[in-house]
KOLKENU-596205 format. One record per residue (C-alpha): residue number from 1; residue in one letter; x, y, z. Coordinates in steps of 0.05 Angstrom, whole numbers. Each point is the difference from the previous one (the first is absolute). Example, Ala and Ser with C-alpha at 12.3 -4.5 7.8 and 13.67 -1.06 7.14 Angstrom:
2
<resi:1, resn:a, xx:246, yy:-90, zz:156> .
<resi:2, resn:s, xx:27, yy:69, zz:-13> .
This chain:
357
<resi:1, resn:m, xx:1229, yy:2571, zz:1065> .
<resi:2, resn:a, xx:20, yy:75, zz:4> .
<resi:3, resn:v, xx:-43, yy:50, zz:33> .
<resi:4, resn:t, xx:-32, yy:49, zz:-47> .
<resi:5, resn:s, xx:24, yy:71, zz:-4> .
<resi:6, resn:g, xx:-42, yy:58, zz:-7> .
<resi:7, resn:t, xx:3, yy:3, zz:-66> .
<resi:8, resn:v, xx:-42, yy:-54, zz:-21> .
<resi:9, resn:s, xx:-67, yy:14, zz:-15> .
<resi:10, resn:g, xx:-63, yy:-12, zz:42> .
<resi:11, resn:g, xx:-20, yy:-58, zz:-44> .
<resi:12, resn:r, xx:62, yy:-31, zz:-2> .
<resi:13, resn:r, xx:10, yy:1, zz:79> .
<resi:14, resn:a, xx:-68, yy:-38, zz:1> .
<resi:15, resn:a, xx:17, yy:-51, zz:-52> .
<resi:16, resn:q, xx:67, yy:-16, zz:39> .
<resi:17, resn:a, xx:-38, yy:-1, zz:60> .
<resi:18, resn:i, xx:-51, yy:-48, zz:-28> .
<resi:19, resn:d, xx:55, yy:-43, zz:-24> .
<resi:20, resn:a, xx:35, yy:2, zz:59> .
<resi:21, resn:l, xx:-66, yy:-30, zz:40> .
<resi:22, resn:r, xx:-2, yy:-54, zz:-60> .
<resi:23, resn:h, xx:65, yy:-24, zz:22> .
<resi:24, resn:g, xx:2, yy:5, zz:72> .
<resi:25, resn:w, xx:42, yy:60, zz:9> .
<resi:26, resn:p, xx:-19, yy:58, zz:53> .
<resi:27, resn:i, xx:-29, yy:66, zz:-19> .
<resi:28, resn:r, xx:-2, yy:69, zz:42> .
<resi:29, resn:i, xx:-51, yy:47, zz:-11> .
<resi:30, resn:d, xx:0, yy:72, zz:4> .
<resi:31, resn:g, xx:60, yy:-10, zz:55> .
<resi:32, resn:a, xx:-50, yy:-25, zz:52> .
<resi:33, resn:y, xx:-7, yy:-78, zz:-8> .
<resi:34, resn:t, xx:49, yy:-49, zz:-17> .
<resi:35, resn:l, xx:-49, yy:-58, zz:-28> .
<resi:36, resn:l, xx:20, yy:-76, zz:-17> .
<resi:37, resn:p, xx:-54, yy:-35, zz:-35> .
<resi:38, resn:a, xx:-31, yy:-63, zz:41> .
<resi:39, resn:e, xx:-11, yy:-41, zz:-63> .
<resi:40, resn:t, xx:67, yy:10, zz:-36> .
<resi:41, resn:g, xx:45, yy:24, zz:46> .
<resi:42, resn:l, xx:63, yy:-35, zz:10> .
<resi:43, resn:g, xx:51, yy:-14, zz:60> .
<resi:44, resn:t, xx:-10, yy:-4, zz:71> .
<resi:45, resn:a, xx:-24, yy:70, zz:9> .
<resi:46, resn:q, xx:-50, yy:7, zz:65> .
<resi:47, resn:s, xx:-41, yy:58, zz:29> .
<resi:48, resn:e, xx:-51, yy:8, zz:52> .
<resi:49, resn:q, xx:-45, yy:47, zz:-45> .
<resi:50, resn:m, xx:-33, yy:-16, zz:-63> .
<resi:51, resn:l, xx:-38, yy:44, zz:-51> .
<resi:52, resn:i, xx:-66, yy:-47, zz:-19> .
<resi:53, resn:s, xx:-65, yy:14, zz:-39> .
<resi:54, resn:a, xx:-65, yy:19, zz:44> .
<resi:55, resn:a, xx:-29, yy:-61, zz:-20> .
<resi:56, resn:r, xx:46, yy:-42, zz:33> .
<resi:57, resn:a, xx:-5, yy:45, zz:61> .
<resi:58, resn:v, xx:-72, yy:-16, zz:-2> .
<resi:59, resn:t, xx:24, yy:-70, zz:9> .
<resi:60, resn:l, xx:40, yy:7, zz:60> .
<resi:61, resn:k, xx:-46, yy:47, zz:31> .
<resi:62, resn:l, xx:39, yy:60, zz:-11> .
<resi:63, resn:a, xx:-38, yy:45, zz:-45> .
<resi:64, resn:n, xx:-51, yy:54, zz:22> .
<resi:65, resn:q, xx:-64, yy:9, zz:-46> .
<resi:66, resn:l, xx:37, yy:61, zz:-41> .
<resi:67, resn:d, xx:55, yy:-46, zz:-12> .
<resi:68, resn:a, xx:-45, yy:-66, zz:-22> .
<resi:69, resn:a, xx:-41, yy:45, zz:-52> .
<resi:70, resn:v, xx:68, yy:6, zz:-42> .
<resi:71, resn:p, xx:25, yy:-71, zz:-2> .
<resi:72, resn:e, xx:61, yy:15, zz:-39> .
<resi:73, resn:a, xx:24, yy:60, zz:52> .
<resi:74, resn:p, xx:57, yy:-6, zz:36> .
<resi:75, resn:v, xx:5, yy:-26, zz:75> .
<resi:76, resn:q, xx:58, yy:-2, zz:40> .
<resi:77, resn:l, xx:10, yy:-46, zz:57> .
<resi:78, resn:r, xx:54, yy:-26, zz:52> .
<resi:79, resn:a, xx:14, yy:-69, zz:25> .
<resi:80, resn:a, xx:30, yy:-19, zz:65> .
<resi:81, resn:d, xx:52, yy:-41, zz:-32> .
<resi:82, resn:p, xx:32, yy:17, zz:-64> .
<resi:83, resn:f, xx:-31, yy:-23, zz:-69> .
<resi:84, resn:g, xx:40, yy:-48, zz:-44> .
<resi:85, resn:l, xx:-8, yy:-3, zz:-70> .
<resi:86, resn:a, xx:-42, yy:-67, zz:5> .
<resi:87, resn:a, xx:-38, yy:30, zz:52> .
<resi:88, resn:a, xx:-16, yy:62, zz:-35> .
<resi:89, resn:r, xx:-21, yy:-38, zz:-55> .
<resi:90, resn:a, xx:-53, yy:-45, zz:29> .
<resi:91, resn:l, xx:-30, yy:63, zz:39> .
<resi:92, resn:a, xx:-3, yy:38, zz:-75> .
<resi:93, resn:d, xx:-37, yy:-64, zz:-40> .
<resi:94, resn:p, xx:-76, yy:-13, zz:21> .
<resi:95, resn:a, xx:4, yy:-62, zz:-40> .
<resi:96, resn:l, xx:48, yy:-27, zz:50> .
<resi:97, resn:d, xx:-40, yy:19, zz:61> .
<resi:98, resn:l, xx:-26, yy:-68, zz:9> .
<resi:99, resn:a, xx:61, yy:-38, zz:1> .
<resi:100, resn:n, xx:34, yy:56, zz:38> .
<resi:101, resn:p, xx:-30, yy:22, zz:58> .
<resi:102, resn:l, xx:10, yy:76, zz:15> .
<resi:103, resn:k, xx:49, yy:11, zz:64> .
<resi:104, resn:g, xx:-3, yy:64, zz:42> .
<resi:105, resn:p, xx:-7, yy:45, zz:36> .
<resi:106, resn:f, xx:3, yy:56, zz:-53> .
<resi:107, resn:l, xx:-8, yy:71, zz:12> .
<resi:108, resn:a, xx:-25, yy:51, zz:-53> .
<resi:109, resn:e, xx:41, yy:65, zz:0> .
<resi:110, resn:p, xx:-13, yy:72, zz:-29> .
<resi:111, resn:l, xx:43, yy:-1, zz:-77> .
<resi:112, resn:a, xx:60, yy:34, zz:6> .
<resi:113, resn:n, xx:-15, yy:28, zz:-75> .
<resi:114, resn:p, xx:-65, yy:-9, zz:-27> .
<resi:115, resn:a, xx:14, yy:22, zz:-69> .
<resi:116, resn:a, xx:68, yy:-50, zz:-4> .
<resi:117, resn:a, xx:-48, yy:-54, zz:24> .
<resi:118, resn:r, xx:-50, yy:10, zz:-50> .
<resi:119, resn:a, xx:48, yy:7, zz:-52> .
<resi:120, resn:a, xx:40, yy:-64, zz:28> .
<resi:121, resn:m, xx:-72, yy:-39, zz:-10> .
<resi:122, resn:e, xx:-13, yy:24, zz:-69> .
<resi:123, resn:l, xx:75, yy:-14, zz:-21> .
<resi:124, resn:a, xx:-15, yy:-82, zz:26> .
<resi:125, resn:r, xx:-62, yy:3, zz:-42> .
<resi:126, resn:l, xx:41, yy:15, zz:-62> .
<resi:127, resn:a, xx:50, yy:-48, zz:15> .
<resi:128, resn:g, xx:-48, yy:-47, zz:5> .
<resi:129, resn:i, xx:18, yy:-30, zz:76> .
<resi:130, resn:l, xx:-38, yy:2, zz:65> .
<resi:131, resn:p, xx:-11, yy:67, zz:29> .
<resi:132, resn:a, xx:45, yy:-11, zz:64> .
<resi:133, resn:f, xx:68, yy:20, zz:24> .
<resi:134, resn:l, xx:52, yy:-4, zz:54> .
<resi:135, resn:i, xx:8, yy:71, zz:27> .
<resi:136, resn:d, xx:78, yy:22, zz:10> .
<resi:137, resn:p, xx:26, yy:-71, zz:-1> .
<resi:138, resn:v, xx:63, yy:-26, zz:27> .
<resi:139, resn:p, xx:44, yy:-6, zz:-47> .
<resi:140, resn:a, xx:-35, yy:49, zz:-47> .
<resi:141, resn:g, xx:52, yy:-14, zz:-65> .
<resi:142, resn:e, xx:12, yy:45, zz:-56> .
<resi:143, resn:l, xx:-61, yy:49, zz:-9> .
<resi:144, resn:q, xx:-44, yy:21, zz:-58> .
<resi:145, resn:e, xx:-21, yy:68, zz:16> .
<resi:146, resn:v, xx:-66, yy:29, zz:-26> .
<resi:147, resn:n, xx:-46, yy:57, zz:18> .
<resi:148, resn:s, xx:-85, yy:-8, zz:3> .
<resi:149, resn:a, xx:-3, yy:57, zz:-54> .
<resi:150, resn:d, xx:38, yy:-43, zz:-49> .
<resi:151, resn:l, xx:-65, yy:-48, zz:-8> .
<resi:152, resn:a, xx:-39, yy:57, zz:-39> .
<resi:153, resn:a, xx:65, yy:4, zz:-48> .
<resi:154, resn:f, xx:-2, yy:-78, zz:-4> .
<resi:155, resn:s, xx:-74, yy:0, zz:-16> .
<resi:156, resn:d, xx:-2, yy:58, zz:-51> .
<resi:157, resn:s, xx:-29, yy:-38, zz:-61> .
<resi:158, resn:a, xx:29, yy:56, zz:-46> .
<resi:159, resn:q, xx:65, yy:-39, zz:0> .
<resi:160, resn:i, xx:-28, yy:-55, zz:-45> .
<resi:161, resn:m, xx:26, yy:6, zz:-68> .
<resi:162, resn:i, xx:-11, yy:-52, zz:-57> .
<resi:163, resn:a, xx:57, yy:-44, zz:-7> .
<resi:164, resn:s, xx:-2, yy:-44, zz:-57> .
<resi:165, resn:r, xx:-69, yy:-26, zz:-45> .
<resi:166, resn:a, xx:-1, yy:-58, zz:-51> .
<resi:167, resn:r, xx:-60, yy:-31, zz:-41> .
<resi:168, resn:l, xx:-27, yy:-61, zz:39> .
<resi:169, resn:p, xx:-51, yy:-47, zz:-28> .
<resi:170, resn:i, xx:-44, yy:-32, zz:47> .
<resi:171, resn:e, xx:-52, yy:-52, zz:6> .
<resi:172, resn:a, xx:-58, yy:50, zz:-1> .
<resi:173, resn:l, xx:31, yy:41, zz:-59> .
<resi:174, resn:d, xx:59, yy:-4, zz:-44> .
<resi:175, resn:e, xx:2, yy:73, zz:-4> .
<resi:176, resn:a, xx:28, yy:27, zz:63> .
<resi:177, resn:e, xx:49, yy:37, zz:28> .
<resi:178, resn:i, xx:37, yy:-3, zz:66> .
<resi:179, resn:i, xx:32, yy:61, zz:34> .
<resi:180, resn:a, xx:42, yy:-1, zz:63> .
<resi:181, resn:f, xx:9, yy:64, zz:51> .
<resi:182, resn:r, xx:59, yy:9, zz:50> .
<resi:183, resn:s, xx:12, yy:45, zz:57> .
<resi:184, resn:s, xx:70, yy:14, zz:20> .
<resi:185, resn:d, xx:-15, yy:-15, zz:74> .
<resi:186, resn:d, xx:-49, yy:-55, zz:-7> .
<resi:187, resn:l, xx:22, yy:-75, zz:-16> .
<resi:188, resn:r, xx:-77, yy:-18, zz:-23> .
<resi:189, resn:e, xx:-10, yy:10, zz:-79> .
<resi:190, resn:h, xx:-73, yy:14, zz:-14> .
<resi:191, resn:v, xx:-24, yy:-22, zz:-81> .
<resi:192, resn:a, xx:-53, yy:24, zz:-41> .
<resi:193, resn:l, xx:-27, yy:-43, zz:-52> .
<resi:194, resn:i, xx:-38, yy:33, zz:-57> .
<resi:195, resn:i, xx:-48, yy:-44, zz:-28> .
<resi:196, resn:g, xx:-18, yy:15, zz:-79> .
<resi:197, resn:k, xx:24, yy:69, zz:-33> .
<resi:198, resn:q, xx:6, yy:57, zz:44> .
<resi:199, resn:n, xx:-50, yy:54, zz:-25> .
<resi:200, resn:g, xx:-13, yy:73, zz:28> .
<resi:201, resn:d, xx:-66, yy:3, zz:-27> .
<resi:202, resn:q, xx:-20, yy:-55, zz:45> .
<resi:203, resn:t, xx:-11, yy:-3, zz:71> .
<resi:204, resn:p, xx:40, yy:-64, zz:22> .
<resi:205, resn:l, xx:-24, yy:-57, zz:45> .
<resi:206, resn:v, xx:49, yy:6, zz:62> .
<resi:207, resn:r, xx:11, yy:-50, zz:52> .
<resi:208, resn:l, xx:50, yy:11, zz:63> .
<resi:209, resn:h, xx:24, yy:-73, zz:20> .
<resi:210, resn:s, xx:42, yy:-10, zz:57> .
<resi:211, resn:e, xx:43, yy:-53, zz:-7> .
<resi:212, resn:c, xx:-19, yy:-70, zz:34> .
<resi:213, resn:l, xx:50, yy:-59, zz:-8> .
<resi:214, resn:t, xx:-51, yy:-52, zz:37> .
<resi:215, resn:g, xx:-59, yy:18, zz:-49> .
<resi:216, resn:d, xx:28, yy:22, zz:-65> .
<resi:217, resn:v, xx:51, yy:-51, zz:-8> .
<resi:218, resn:l, xx:-20, yy:-54, zz:45> .
<resi:219, resn:g, xx:-69, yy:-1, zz:-9> .
<resi:220, resn:s, xx:-17, yy:11, zz:72> .
<resi:221, resn:l, xx:-74, yy:-12, zz:18> .
<resi:222, resn:k, xx:4, yy:46, zz:63> .
<resi:223, resn:c, xx:-6, yy:70, zz:-37> .
<resi:224, resn:d, xx:-26, yy:18, zz:-70> .
<resi:225, resn:c, xx:56, yy:33, zz:-28> .
<resi:226, resn:g, xx:23, yy:-52, zz:-48> .
<resi:227, resn:p, xx:-76, yy:2, zz:-34> .
<resi:228, resn:q, xx:-4, yy:74, zz:-4> .
<resi:229, resn:l, xx:68, yy:2, zz:-33> .
<resi:230, resn:d, xx:-19, yy:-42, zz:-50> .
<resi:231, resn:a, xx:-69, yy:32, zz:-9> .
<resi:232, resn:a, xx:22, yy:62, zz:-7> .
<resi:233, resn:l, xx:53, yy:-13, zz:-55> .
<resi:234, resn:h, xx:-52, yy:-38, zz:-40> .
<resi:235, resn:a, xx:-53, yy:63, zz:9> .
<resi:236, resn:m, xx:52, yy:44, zz:-23> .
<resi:237, resn:a, xx:17, yy:-50, zz:-63> .
<resi:238, resn:h, xx:-67, yy:0, zz:-20> .
<resi:239, resn:a, xx:-11, yy:70, zz:-2> .
<resi:240, resn:a, xx:66, yy:3, zz:-43> .
<resi:241, resn:r, xx:-24, yy:-51, zz:-44> .
<resi:242, resn:e, xx:-72, yy:28, zz:-5> .
<resi:243, resn:g, xx:28, yy:71, zz:-21> .
<resi:244, resn:s, xx:-34, yy:30, zz:61> .
<resi:245, resn:g, xx:65, yy:11, zz:38> .
<resi:246, resn:w, xx:65, yy:-14, zz:32> .
<resi:247, resn:g, xx:26, yy:-13, zz:70> .
<resi:248, resn:i, xx:52, yy:11, zz:47> .
<resi:249, resn:l, xx:13, yy:-52, zz:56> .
<resi:250, resn:l, xx:42, yy:33, zz:50> .
<resi:251, resn:y, xx:45, yy:-62, zz:43> .
<resi:252, resn:l, xx:24, yy:33, zz:67> .
<resi:253, resn:r, xx:51, yy:-36, zz:38> .
<resi:254, resn:q, xx:-42, yy:13, zz:72> .
<resi:255, resn:e, xx:-4, yy:-76, zz:18> .
<resi:256, resn:g, xx:-59, yy:-8, zz:60> .
<resi:257, resn:r, xx:-31, yy:67, zz:-7> .
<resi:258, resn:g, xx:63, yy:29, zz:19> .
<resi:259, resn:i, xx:26, yy:-41, zz:58> .
<resi:260, resn:g, xx:42, yy:-47, zz:-47> .
<resi:261, resn:l, xx:9, yy:-74, zz:-10> .
<resi:262, resn:i, xx:22, yy:-29, zz:60> .
<resi:263, resn:n, xx:-53, yy:42, zz:47> .
<resi:264, resn:k, xx:-56, yy:-24, zz:-42> .
<resi:265, resn:l, xx:27, yy:-62, zz:9> .
<resi:266, resn:r, xx:-3, yy:9, zz:73> .
<resi:267, resn:a, xx:-71, yy:32, zz:-7> .
<resi:268, resn:y, xx:-22, yy:-70, zz:-33> .
<resi:269, resn:q, xx:22, yy:-35, zz:59> .
<resi:270, resn:l, xx:-43, yy:43, zz:48> .
<resi:271, resn:q, xx:-58, yy:-2, zz:-54> .
<resi:272, resn:d, xx:6, yy:-83, zz:12> .
<resi:273, resn:q, xx:-10, yy:12, zz:81> .
<resi:274, resn:g, xx:-64, yy:39, zz:-19> .
<resi:275, resn:f, xx:18, yy:68, zz:-12> .
<resi:276, resn:d, xx:-29, yy:39, zz:-62> .
<resi:277, resn:t, xx:48, yy:32, zz:-46> .
<resi:278, resn:v, xx:-8, yy:74, zz:31> .
<resi:279, resn:d, xx:13, yy:-27, zz:72> .
<resi:280, resn:a, xx:55, yy:-42, zz:-23> .
<resi:281, resn:n, xx:38, yy:62, zz:-24> .
<resi:282, resn:q, xx:-19, yy:39, zz:60> .
<resi:283, resn:r, xx:29, yy:-56, zz:46> .
<resi:284, resn:l, xx:63, yy:8, zz:-35> .
<resi:285, resn:g, xx:4, yy:68, zz:15> .
<resi:286, resn:l, xx:2, yy:15, zz:-73> .
<resi:287, resn:p, xx:-56, yy:48, zz:-34> .
<resi:288, resn:n, xx:-58, yy:-37, zz:-40> .
<resi:289, resn:e, xx:17, yy:41, zz:-61> .
<resi:290, resn:a, xx:68, yy:26, zz:-18> .
<resi:291, resn:r, xx:5, yy:5, zz:-69> .
<resi:292, resn:d, xx:29, yy:67, zz:-43> .
<resi:293, resn:f, xx:-50, yy:12, zz:-43> .
<resi:294, resn:p, xx:19, yy:73, zz:-23> .
<resi:295, resn:v, xx:60, yy:-44, zz:-35> .
<resi:296, resn:a, xx:-50, yy:-25, zz:-48> .
<resi:297, resn:a, xx:-25, yy:69, zz:-14> .
<resi:298, resn:r, xx:72, yy:18, zz:-19> .
<resi:299, resn:m, xx:2, yy:-58, zz:-42> .
<resi:300, resn:l, xx:-53, yy:18, zz:-37> .
<resi:301, resn:h, xx:23, yy:78, zz:-11> .
<resi:302, resn:l, xx:66, yy:-28, zz:-24> .
<resi:303, resn:l, xx:-41, yy:-41, zz:-54> .
<resi:304, resn:g, xx:-37, yy:67, zz:-18> .
<resi:305, resn:v, xx:-69, yy:-25, zz:27> .
<resi:306, resn:r, xx:-36, yy:45, zz:46> .
<resi:307, resn:r, xx:-78, yy:-32, zz:-7> .
<resi:308, resn:v, xx:-12, yy:-76, zz:15> .
<resi:309, resn:r, xx:-51, yy:-46, zz:7> .
<resi:310, resn:l, xx:19, yy:-31, zz:60> .
<resi:311, resn:m, xx:-20, yy:-80, zz:9> .
<resi:312, resn:t, xx:-10, yy:-3, zz:79> .
<resi:313, resn:n, xx:-41, yy:-8, zz:59> .
<resi:314, resn:n, xx:45, yy:44, zz:50> .
<resi:315, resn:p, xx:-22, yy:67, zz:4> .
<resi:316, resn:v, xx:69, yy:16, zz:30> .
<resi:317, resn:k, xx:34, yy:-11, zz:-68> .
<resi:318, resn:v, xx:-50, yy:42, zz:-40> .
<resi:319, resn:e, xx:13, yy:57, zz:58> .
<resi:320, resn:a, xx:77, yy:-3, zz:-1> .
<resi:321, resn:l, xx:2, yy:2, zz:-76> .
<resi:322, resn:a, xx:-51, yy:59, zz:-2> .
<resi:323, resn:s, xx:41, yy:33, zz:53> .
<resi:324, resn:a, xx:64, yy:-7, zz:-42> .
<resi:325, resn:g, xx:-29, yy:28, zz:-60> .
<resi:326, resn:v, xx:-26, yy:-55, zz:-35> .
<resi:327, resn:e, xx:-74, yy:6, zz:-20> .
<resi:328, resn:v, xx:-40, yy:-63, zz:6> .
<resi:329, resn:a, xx:-54, yy:2, zz:-54> .
<resi:330, resn:e, xx:-30, yy:-63, zz:23> .
<resi:331, resn:r, xx:7, yy:-50, zz:52> .
<resi:332, resn:v, xx:-7, yy:-72, zz:-31> .
<resi:333, resn:p, xx:-18, yy:-47, zz:54> .
<resi:334, resn:h, xx:45, yy:-65, zz:0> .
<resi:335, resn:q, xx:-38, yy:-56, zz:42> .
<resi:336, resn:l, xx:18, yy:-72, zz:-5> .
<resi:337, resn:p, xx:-37, yy:-55, zz:27> .
<resi:338, resn:a, xx:15, yy:-24, zz:71> .
<resi:339, resn:n, xx:38, yy:-66, zz:20> .
<resi:340, resn:p, xx:-8, yy:-40, zz:66> .
<resi:341, resn:h, xx:73, yy:24, zz:21> .
<resi:342, resn:n, xx:-9, yy:71, zz:-16> .
<resi:343, resn:a, xx:-78, yy:14, zz:11> .
<resi:344, resn:r, xx:14, yy:29, zz:73> .
<resi:345, resn:y, xx:66, yy:41, zz:-22> .
<resi:346, resn:l, xx:-48, yy:39, zz:-58> .
<resi:347, resn:a, xx:-50, yy:8, zz:47> .
<resi:348, resn:t, xx:46, yy:36, zz:50> .
<resi:349, resn:k, xx:26, yy:41, zz:-64> .
<resi:350, resn:r, xx:-78, yy:23, zz:-5> .
<resi:351, resn:d, xx:-16, yy:8, zz:71> .
<resi:352, resn:r, xx:62, yy:28, zz:35> .
<resi:353, resn:s, xx:43, yy:20, zz:-57> .
<resi:354, resn:g, xx:-60, yy:40, zz:-37> .
<resi:355, resn:h, xx:7, yy:-39, zz:-66> .
<resi:356, resn:l, xx:-57, yy:9, zz:-50> .
<resi:357, resn:l, xx:-39, yy:-53, zz:-37> .
């Protein structure tokens, strides 16, 4: 893997760093930190220092109250004996705490470069891995260079463009079209499904639906994602058949509210230990809400849509679209009955994440 040159765009450098983390390769941020991901790292590297989340530092009794207020904030620690990758993984994953008693002593240290450390935690989230790294490991291996400022370029939703479109009859209505969007730097390919005939004189019924493999495909009862998806498609189809409107389903590739499939399953393990969905994410050192909703606004702009009736119980979606220049003419409630497996999850979304009825 070649070190990136100065001619590579910031978004491309961030994408290459994310790819490196997924493959277990080291990155160097701002020339300050050389970091090897604890979860995916390869080889026999060791280090006496780690970068972990404040949530994990709390478990180790190393975070002060300010650090603990932001569970995904970075904390730098030193151990008496060098960390190998196996020990680093056990330290990083709270789902393994019952099987791996934490060994110390550990000492919290000032961050050598706070901006680079924060960027590392965000890159880990985007890569879908645990936010934990060996610092300046020996041996380090071939490095992927990245700057903390590159994340802004990577997350710029203006890069999203329409890549392809085709007719796609679906069970809810056979008059539908699927449109795929692609970014040069982001491997996630979001899609829009147009239900009925696009009509600029009517305000479309729109649903922002974040990918949920377990709910959408496997029929999981732990969430309400599958039923919400099905109900949204049928509501749009009904409007189209009645001649009262049309709809757009934006299917956003942001599994687990933006933390990725594997980390979502780790959160499920923690939920089985008694934590609610918010606390489970926080114990992983990951944000409770990490989705990129401005990308949905960009998709709507490319479809020529500036005004919507939004199917949601989440006020954050309304605010995100409005801030990005999409008028939400109406918030259409999208509430479905609970079941014994997701009742606590739905109550947590209402009570701790501000979802409306």
